[in-house]
C-alpha positions in Angstrom: 56.3 13.4 -30.7 59.4 12.5 -28.6 57.3 10.0 -26.7 56.6 7.9 -29.8 59.9 5.9 -29.7 59.1 4.9 -26.1 55.3 4.6 -26.4 54.6 3.6 -30.0 51.1 2.4 -29.0 50.1 5.7 -27.4 48.5 7.1 -30.6 46.4 4.0 -31.0 45.0 4.5 -27.4 44.4 8.2 -28.0 42.6 7.5 -31.3 40.4 4.8 -29.7 39.5 7.0 -26.8 38.6 10.0 -29.1 36.4 7.8 -31.2 34.7 6.2 -28.2 34.0 9.7 -26.7 32.6 10.7 -30.1 30.4 7.6 -30.2 28.8 8.7 -27.0 28.0 12.2 -28.4 27.2 11.5 -32.1 27.4 7.9 -33.3 26.7 8.9 -36.8 29.9 10.8 -37.1 32.1 7.9 -35.9 32.6 6.2 -39.3 33.6 9.5 -41.0 36.0 10.5 -38.1 37.5 7.0 -38.0 38.2 6.9 -41.7 39.7 10.4 -41.5 42.0 9.3 -38.6 42.9 6.0 -40.4 43.9 7.9 -43.6 45.9 10.5 -41.7 47.7 8.0 -39.5 48.3 5.8 -42.6 49.9 8.8 -44.4 52.1 9.5 -41.4 53.2 5.9 -41.3 54.1 6.0 -45.0 56.3 9.1 -44.7 58.0 8.1 -41.4 61.5 6.9 -41.7 62.0 5.5 -38.1 60.7 2.1 -37.5 59.1 2.9 -34.1 57.2 5.9 -35.6 55.9 3.8 -38.5 54.7 1.2 -36.0 53.0 3.9 -33.9 51.1 5.4 -36.8 50.3 2.0 -38.3 48.8 0.8 -35.0 46.7 3.9 -34.8 45.5 3.5 -38.4 44.5 -0.1 -37.7 42.5 0.8 -34.6 40.8 3.6 -36.4 39.9 1.2 -39.3 38.5 -1.3 -36.8 36.3 1.4 -35.3 35.2 2.5 -38.8 34.2 -1.0 -39.9 33.0 -2.1 -36.5 34.1 -5.6 -37.3 34.1 -6.6 -33.7 30.9 -6.6 -31.7 30.5 -5.5 -28.1 32.0 -7.7 -25.5 29.7 -10.2 -23.9 29.2 -9.8 -20.2 27.8 -13.2 -19.3 30.9 -14.8 -17.8 30.0 -13.9 -14.3 27.1 -16.3 -14.0 29.2 -19.4 -14.4 31.1 -18.4 -11.2 28.3 -17.4 -9.0 27.8 -20.8 -7.4 31.5 -21.3 -7.0 31.9 -17.9 -5.4 29.0 -18.5 -3.0 30.6 -21.8 -1.9 34.0 -20.3 -1.5 32.6 -17.5 0.7 30.9 -19.9 3.1 33.8 -20.1 5.6 33.9 -16.3 5.8 30.1 -16.1 6.3 30.0 -18.8 9.0 33.2 -18.0 10.9 33.4 -14.2 10.8 30.7 -12.0 12.3 29.2 -9.0 10.6 30.1 -6.4 9.5 33.7 -7.7 9.2 32.4 -10.7 7.2 30.8 -8.3 4.6 34.1 -6.4 4.3 36.0 -9.7 3.7 33.5 -11.0 1.2 33.5 -7.6 -0.7 37.3 -7.5 -0.9 38.1 -11.1 -1.4 35.2 -12.2 -3.6 33.6 -9.1 -4.9 30.4 -9.8 -3.0 29.1 -6.5 -1.5 25.6 -7.7 -0.7 26.4 -8.0 3.1 27.8 -4.4 3.4 25.3 -2.2 5.1 24.4 1.2 3.7 26.1 3.0 6.7 29.3 1.1 6.2 29.3 1.7 2.5 28.8 5.4 3.1 31.7 5.4 5.6 34.0 3.9 2.9 32.8 6.5 0.4 33.2 9.4 2.7 36.7 8.4 3.7 37.7 7.9 0.1 38.4 4.2 0.5 35.5 2.7 -1.4 37.8 1.6 -4.1 39.0 -1.2 -1.7 35.5 -2.7 -2.1 35.3 -2.3 -5.8 36.7 -4.9 -8.1 38.9 -2.8 -10.3 42.5 -2.6 -11.5 43.3 -0.8 -8.3 42.6 -3.9 -6.2 44.3 -6.2 -8.6 47.3 -3.9 -8.9 47.7 -3.8 -5.1 47.4 -7.6 -4.9 50.1 -8.1 -7.6 52.3 -5.4 -6.1 52.1 -7.0 -2.7 53.1 -10.4 -4.2 56.0 -8.8 -6.1 57.2 -7.0 -3.1 57.2 -10.1 -0.9 59.1 -12.1 -3.5 61.7 -9.3 -4.3 65.1 -10.4 -3.1 64.0 -14.0 -2.8 63.4 -14.9 -6.5 64.3 -13.8 -10.0 62.4 -11.5 -12.2 60.7 -14.3 -14.2 59.5 -16.0 -11.0 58.1 -12.7 -9.7 56.4 -12.0 -13.0 54.8 -15.5 -13.1 53.7 -15.2 -9.4 52.1 -11.8 -9.9 50.2 -12.8 -13.0 49.0 -16.0 -11.3 47.9 -13.9 -8.3 45.9 -11.6 -10.6 44.4 -14.7 -12.4 43.4 -16.3 -9.1 41.8 -13.1 -7.8 39.9 -12.8 -11.1 38.5 -16.3 -10.7 37.5 -15.6 -7.1 35.5 -12.5 -7.9 34.0 -13.9 -11.1 35.0 -13.3 -14.7 32.7 -10.5 -15.6 33.6 -8.0 -18.3 34.8 -5.4 -15.9 36.9 -7.9 -14.0 38.5 -9.2 -17.2 39.4 -5.6 -18.2 40.9 -5.0 -14.8 42.8 -8.2 -14.8 44.3 -7.5 -18.2 45.5 -4.1 -17.1 46.8 -5.4 -13.8 48.6 -8.3 -15.4 50.3 -6.0 -17.9 51.5 -3.7 -15.2 52.6 -6.5 -13.0 54.7 -8.0 -15.8 56.4 -4.7 -16.6 57.1 -3.9 -12.9 58.4 -7.4 -12.0 60.6 -7.6 -15.1 61.8 -4.0 -14.7 60.4 -3.0 -18.1 58.0 -0.2 -17.3 58.0 1.1 -20.9 56.8 -2.3 -22.1 54.1 -2.3 -19.5 53.0 1.2 -20.5 52.8 0.1 -24.1 50.8 -2.9 -23.0 48.4 -0.7 -21.2 48.0 1.5 -24.3 47.3 -1.6 -26.3 44.7 -2.9 -23.8 42.9 0.5 -23.8 42.9 0.7 -27.6 41.6 -2.8 -28.1 38.9 -2.6 -25.4 37.5 0.7 -26.7 37.6 -0.6 -30.3 35.6 -3.6 -29.2 33.1 -1.7 -27.2 33.1 2.1 -27.3 30.7 2.3 -24.4 33.5 1.0 -22.1 34.9 4.6 -22.0 32.0 5.6 -19.7 32.4 2.6 -17.4 33.6 3.6 -13.9 35.5 0.3 -13.4 37.4 0.8 -16.7 38.3 4.3 -15.9 39.5 3.5 -12.4 41.4 0.5 -13.7 43.1 2.5 -16.4 43.9 5.4 -14.0 45.3 3.2 -11.2 47.4 1.2 -13.7 48.8 4.3 -15.4 49.5 5.9 -12.0 51.4 2.9 -10.8 53.6 2.9 -13.9 54.2 6.6 -13.8 54.6 7.4 -10.2 55.5 4.3 -8.2 59.2 4.5 -8.9 59.7 8.2 -8.0 57.5 7.9 -4.9 59.3 4.8 -3.8 62.7 6.6 -4.2 61.5 9.4 -1.9 60.3 6.8 0.7 63.6 4.9 0.6 64.2 5.8 4.3 61.3 3.6 5.3 61.5 -0.2 5.5 61.4 -1.6 2.0 58.1 -3.4 2.3 56.4 -0.4 4.0 57.9 2.1 1.5 56.9 0.1 -1.5 53.4 -0.5 -0.2 52.9 3.2 0.4 54.4 4.1 -2.9 52.0 1.7 -4.7 49.1 3.1 -2.7 49.8 6.8 -3.5 50.7 6.1 -7.1 47.5 4.2 -7.8 45.3 6.6 -5.8 46.5 9.9 -7.3 45.1 9.5 -10.8 41.8 8.1 -9.5 40.9 11.1 -7.3 39.7 13.3 -10.2 37.7 10.3 -11.6 36.0 9.6 -8.3 35.1 13.3 -7.9 33.7 13.5 -11.5 31.8 10.2 -11.3 30.5 10.2 -7.8 30.4 13.9 -7.0 32.4 13.7 -3.8 36.0 14.7 -2.8 37.2 13.0 0.3 39.6 15.4 2.1 40.8 12.6 4.4 41.3 10.2 1.5 45.2 10.5 1.3 45.6 9.9 5.0 42.9 7.2 5.3 44.4 5.3 2.3 48.0 5.6 3.7 46.7 3.8 6.9 44.1 1.5 5.4 45.7 0.2 2.1 48.7 -1.4 3.8 46.2 -3.7 5.5 44.9 -4.8 2.1 47.6 -7.5 1.3 47.3 -9.0 4.8 43.5 -8.9 4.5 43.6 -10.7 1.2 46.0 -13.3 2.5 44.0 -14.1 5.6 40.8 -14.2 3.6 42.2 -16.6 1.0 43.7 -18.7 3.8 40.3 -18.9 5.4 38.6 -19.9 2.2 41.3 -22.5 1.4 41.3 -24.0 4.9 37.5 -23.9 5.0 37.3 -26.0 1.9 38.9 -28.8 3.9 37.5 -28.2 7.4 35.7 -25.3 9.1 37.6 -26.1 12.3 40.9 -25.8 10.4 39.8 -22.4 9.1 39.0 -20.9 12.5 42.5 -19.5 13.3 42.7 -17.9 9.8 39.1 -16.5 10.2 40.1 -14.9 13.5 43.1 -13.3 11.9 41.0 -12.1 9.0 38.4 -10.7 11.4 41.1 -8.8 13.4 42.5 -7.1 10.2 39.0 -6.3 8.9 38.1 -4.9 12.3 41.1 -2.6 12.1 40.2 -1.5 8.6 36.6 -0.8 9.7 37.8 1.3 12.6 40.1 3.3 10.4 37.4 3.9 7.8 34.7 4.8 10.3 37.1 7.1 12.2 38.2 8.9 9.1 34.6 9.2 7.9 33.5 10.7 11.2 36.0 13.5 11.1 34.6 17.0 10.5 34.8 18.0 6.8 36.0 14.4 5.9 34.4 14.8 2.5 32.8 17.6 0.5 30.2 17.2 -2.3 31.1 18.6 -5.7 29.2 18.8 -9.0 29.4 15.6 -11.0 30.7 15.6 -14.5 33.8 16.1 -16.6 34.4 19.7 -15.6 35.0 18.7 -12.0 37.3 15.8 -13.0 39.3 18.0 -15.3 39.7 20.8 -12.7 40.8 18.3 -10.1 43.2 16.6 -12.6 44.8 20.0 -13.3 45.2 20.6 -9.5 46.8 17.1 -9.1 49.1 17.8 -12.1 50.2 21.1 -10.5 50.8 19.4 -7.2 53.0 16.7 -8.9 55.0 19.4 -10.7 55.5 21.3 -7.5 56.5 18.1 -5.6 59.1 17.3 -8.2 60.8 20.6 -7.6 60.8 20.3 -3.8 63.6 18.5 -1.9 63.1 17.7 1.7 66.1 17.2 3.9 65.9 15.9 7.4 68.1 17.8 9.9 71.2 16.0 11.0 71.4 15.4 14.7 74.8 14.4 16.2 74.4 12.1 19.2 77.2 11.3 21.6 78.7 7.9 21.0 79.5 5.5 23.8 83.1 4.8 24.6 82.5 1.1 24.3 80.2 -0.7 21.8 76.9 -1.8 23.2 76.3 -5.5 23.0 72.7 -5.7 21.8 70.8 -9.0 22.3 70.2 -11.1 19.3 66.8 -11.3 17.7 66.4 -14.8 18.9 67.2 -13.8 22.4 64.7 -11.0 22.2 62.0 -13.3 20.8 62.6 -15.8 23.6 62.4 -13.1 26.2 59.3 -11.5 24.8 57.4 -14.8 24.1 56.2 -15.3 27.7 55.0 -11.7 27.9 53.1 -12.0 24.6 51.5 -15.3 25.8 50.6 -13.7 29.1 49.1 -10.7 27.4 47.1 -12.9 25.1 45.9 -15.1 28.0 44.8 -12.0 30.0 43.1 -10.5 27.0 41.2 -13.8 26.4 40.1 -13.8 30.0 38.8 -10.3 29.8 37.1 -10.8 26.4 35.5 -14.1 27.5 34.4 -12.9 30.9 30.6 -12.7 30.8 28.1 -12.3 33.6 26.1 -15.3 34.8 23.0 -13.9 33.2 22.6 -11.1 30.5 19.8 -10.1 28.2 20.2 -7.7 25.3 17.1 -6.2 23.6 18.7 -5.8 20.2 17.9 -2.6 18.3 16.6 -4.2 15.1 13.8 -1.8 14.3 10.1 -2.6 14.4 10.3 -6.2 15.7 11.6 -8.4 18.4 15.1 -9.9 19.0 16.5 -10.8 22.4 19.9 -12.2 23.0 20.2 -14.2 26.3 23.4 -15.4 27.8 22.9 -17.7 30.7 25.6 -19.7 32.4 27.9 -19.7 29.4 25.1 -20.6 27.0 23.6 -18.4 24.4 20.0 -18.1 23.2 18.3 -15.9 20.7 14.6 -15.3 21.0 13.2 -14.0 17.6 15.3 -12.1 15.1 13.5 -9.0 13.8 12.6 -8.1 10.2 16.1 -7.4 8.8 18.6 -10.2 8.6 21.6 -7.8 8.0 20.7 -5.7 11.0 20.4 -8.7 13.2 23.8 -10.1 12.0 25.4 -6.7 12.7 23.8 -6.7 16.2 25.1 -10.2 16.9 28.5 -9.3 15.6 28.7 -6.3 18.0 27.3 -8.3 21.0 29.2 -11.6 20.8 32.9 -12.3 20.7 34.3 -12.8 17.2 35.1 -16.5 18.0 31.6 -17.2 19.3 29.9 -18.7 16.2 27.5 -21.0 18.0 24.1 -20.1 19.4 22.8 -22.9 21.6 19.1 -22.1 21.2 17.2 -20.2 18.6 13.5 -19.6 19.3 10.9 -18.4 16.8 7.9 -17.3 18.9 5.6 -17.2 15.8 5.9 -17.0 12.0 5.6 -13.3 11.5 8.3 -11.5 9.5 8.9 -8.8 12.2 10.0 -11.6 14.6 11.5 -14.2 12.4 13.0 -12.9 9.1 16.4 -12.3 10.7 16.5 -15.9 12.2 16.7 -17.3 8.7 20.2 -15.7 8.3 21.2 -16.9 11.7 20.4 -20.5 10.7 22.7 -20.0 7.7 25.5 -18.2 9.4 25.8 -19.7 12.9 26.1 -23.2 14.3 22.7 -23.7 16.0 22.2 -26.2 18.8 18.4 -26.3 18.9 15.6 -24.6 17.0 12.6 -23.9 19.1 9.1 -23.1 17.7 5.5 -23.3 18.9 3.5 -26.4 18.1 1.2 -25.5 15.2 3.4 -22.8 13.8 1.3 -20.7 11.5 1.9 -21.5 7.8 3.4 -19.1 5.3 6.7 -18.2 3.5 8.5 -17.6 6.8 7.5 -21.0 8.2 8.5 -22.6 5.0 11.9 -20.9 5.0 12.4 -21.8 8.7 11.6 -25.5 8.1 13.8 -25.6 4.9 16.9 -24.1 6.7 16.6 -26.4 9.7 16.5 -29.4 7.4 19.3 -28.1 5.2 21.7 -27.6 8.1 20.5 -30.7 10.1 19.6 -28.7 13.1 17.9 -30.3 16.1 14.4 -28.9 16.5 11.6 -28.9 19.1 8.0 -27.8 18.6 6.7 -27.1 22.0 3.5 -26.1 23.8 2.4 -25.0 27.3 3.9 -27.2 30.0 7.2 -28.0 28.2 10.5 -27.3 29.8 13.8 -26.7 27.9 17.2 -26.6 29.5 19.9 -24.1 28.5 22.9 -25.1 30.5 22.0 -24.3 34.1 19.0 -22.2 33.0 15.5 -23.4 33.0 13.1 -22.3 30.2 9.4 -22.9 31.0 7.0 -22.8 28.0 3.8 -21.0 29.2 2.1 -20.8 25.8 0.7 -21.7 23.4 -2.0 -24.0 24.7 -4.8 -25.8 22.9 -7.2 -22.8 23.1 -9.2 -22.9 19.8 -9.7 -19.1 20.0 -6.0 -18.5 19.4 -5.5 -18.4 15.6 -1.7 -17.5 15.7 0.1 -19.5 18.3 3.0 -17.7 19.9 5.6 -18.9 22.4 5.6 -17.3 25.8 8.9 -18.2 27.6 10.0 -17.8 31.2 13.8 -18.0 31.8 15.1 -18.8 35.3 18.7 -18.9 36.4 19.4 -18.5 40.1 17.9 -15.2 41.3 17.2 -13.9 37.8 14.1 -14.5 35.8 12.7 -13.0 32.6 9.4 -13.3 30.8 9.2 -13.1 27.0 5.6 -12.7 25.9 6.1 -12.8 22.1 2.9 -11.7 20.3 0.5 -13.4 22.7 -3.1 -12.5 21.6 -5.7 -11.2 24.0 -7.1 -14.7 24.3 -3.7 -16.1 25.1 -3.1 -13.4 27.7 -6.4 -14.3 29.4 -5.2 -17.9 29.6 -1.9 -16.8 31.1 -3.6 -14.9 33.8 -5.4 -18.1 34.9 -2.0 -19.0 36.6 -0.6 -15.6 37.6 2.0 -17.1 39.9 3.8 -18.7 36.9 4.3 -15.2 35.4 6.3 -13.7 38.2 9.6 -12.4 36.7 12.1 -9.7 37.4 12.5 -8.7 33.7 9.4 -8.3 31.6 8.8 -8.1 27.8 5.2 -7.0 27.2 3.2 -8.7 24.4 3.3 -7.4 20.9 5.8 -4.5 21.3 3.5 -2.9 23.9 0.3 -3.0 21.8 -3.0 -2.0 23.3 -4.6 -4.8 25.3 -7.3 -4.9 28.0 -4.9 -7.1 30.1 -2.0 -4.7 30.3 -2.6 -3.8 33.9 -3.4 -7.3 35.2 -0.3 -8.7 33.4 2.0 -6.1 35.1 0.3 -6.9 38.4 0.9 -10.6 38.0 4.5 -10.3 36.7 5.5 -7.6 39.2 8.7 -6.8 37.1 11.6 -4.7 38.2 12.5 -3.8 34.6 10.5 -3.8 31.4 12.0 -4.1 27.9 10.1 -3.0 24.8 11.6 -3.7 21.3 10.0 -1.2 18.9 10.9 0.8 15.8 11.3 4.6 15.9 8.1 6.4 14.9 6.5 3.2 13.8 3.1 3.4 12.1 1.4 1.1 14.7 1.8 3.6 17.6 3.8 1.0 19.7 4.1 1.1 22.6 0.6 2.4 23.3 -0.4 4.8 26.1 -2.3 2.0 27.8 0.8 -0.2 28.1 3.0 2.7 29.2 0.4 3.7 31.8 0.4 0.1 33.2 4.2 0.3 33.4 4.3 3.7 35.0 5.9 2.4 38.2 8.3 0.1 36.3 11.6 1.4 34.8 10.9 0.8 31.1 13.5 0.8 28.4 12.7 1.0 24.7 15.0 0.2 21.7 13.6 3.1 19.7 15.0 5.6 22.3 17.6 3.6 24.2 19.2 1.6 21.3 20.3 -1.9 22.3 19.5 -2.3 26.0 21.6 -4.7 28.1 20.4 -6.0 31.4 22.9 -7.9 33.5 22.2 -10.1 36.5 24.8 -9.3 39.0 23.8 -11.3 42.0 20.6 -9.8 43.5 21.0 -6.6 41.4 20.0 -5.9 37.9 22.3 -3.5 36.0 21.0 -1.8 32.9 23.1 -0.2 30.1 21.4 1.7 27.2 23.1 2.0 23.8 25.1 -1.1 24.8 27.0 -1.8 21.5 27.5 1.6 19.8 25.8 0.7 16.5 23.9 3.5 14.7 20.1 3.1 14.8 18.6 0.9 12.0 17.5 2.5 8.8 13.8 2.3 8.0 13.1 -0.2 5.2 10.5 -2.5 3.8 9.8 -6.1 4.6 12.5 -8.4 3.2 11.8 -11.1 0.8 12.4 -14.6 2.1 14.2 -17.0 -0.2 14.3 -20.8 0.1 
């Protein structure tokens, strides 16, 4: 009972938690238990002589009475919908200026929008124990508030720091949407921030107890909510452990030491919760968080700067977007590297037993750490006879500036140096997507069935600052060729949208037309005989023609740039292939993409004979149910080096003068996951 004078609201929080847990087991017993607790606490308040003890027991009695009468209904959770449109609009600069998967990371952290995060990346965050960075909880908000308070420390008074931290939490809450879990997290983080900024941790701890008691009295089901548990755990850890940990890290620079202290303090109580809720213990979590979490404030700052500048002008937001991309890229590398380590995580049984066992282990570790004292060995170094005149910081900055500029210039030259002609058959599963770079211009022919996979492939294939695709071609309106292009029209600046004349009607064609109109993109519907220029490259349209036997018109395109040529056959039907063979000399190309992913056709041999390719590229899904590519097509290509995305991943063909250089697995992405056909929205 010695804690009552310091934490008078602790009994109320304990009573509310006990009743909430009982409500999940046997709701019928809650009124009886609540009345019993209210009577008992009321009696203790009556006999207590000290004012703080009377307050403690009275508060507990009031909370128990509220639970017994159930005067307050469950909290409504409909606040999020009012902010969905605002959040979507605010996230537009991050979507348009930052490539995937970094864009998804920024949207998840800054705006709570995790829709763009792939399953592989989400698994890497979970395995490395850093998934809390993507969850909107008190952990994130506490880190945001702690970062603001640390930056202002020494530059402003306690009241200014308190106001700034609360405003940062409020702003972050508005950005991610005021859902019920967000409001709970914001309340806890604001209470903690006020206490830490004002130097009154006991007051903040009481505020946390009050928040827990009130929230559980309002809605007992909250006790099983993962966001509530993580918020409460992170907040309590910050209040209890940040000060002692920061004292032990005093030898580090202040900003670094306080950031690490906040990270460790907020992480430690959440480890048992994560293990009990999700059934996984990340063995690399402490190290991964030590490296990753210090990036969080900079990531938030760069994201917010991009959002704010993008509200004025996309061009104004580009420098901030590049900075945000660089930080998000560093975070992704850290997370994926940690997740790839052997025994990075172990699976454990889910449930309270695991959580309690790990909590006991953490408590034992804390008690052991409090008894240990580490002393660094003292090393005596010889002192110079005369003091060394070190250059000033300004002189060092002036001296280093040319070197930094030269390094940045050389890095830019290396990063932007691209061959005169390059084709990438993107590994997007069962579909087609070819990225062509010709003379400094970029074209995308088809986009495969999965928008997220296509965006990830483009993010891995193009420089981060390359947010314009000069030409986007939809060979025909089938989902396995065009679904991904809808996302490209939304996320990239597109110079020209190319489609066949008489594009077959359907949901994909409707979405294609709607996006082009919405973004005011120039378009051209072409047929056989048309010629399109892409910088110095010439694109000849060989199909479709006016043949009435062709029910689904598909573009057939021949690229020419100097000594390099490439033929993209789309899904040309047998009738269209027969028409193409009427002018075999027009088909001659060094790089050949067979029709329809290598499907069976009676013209496989004649087409290869007419094209006379040096390299064949087939975009196809692993173990697809269509049997693509078929033995007939492979037999026709027996004498031609043939590369397939199901075996070789993303395949890059570079035109280096008269030579063609091929690289398999060109971007290091994992193979795409099998999935169904995506739904196309307007």
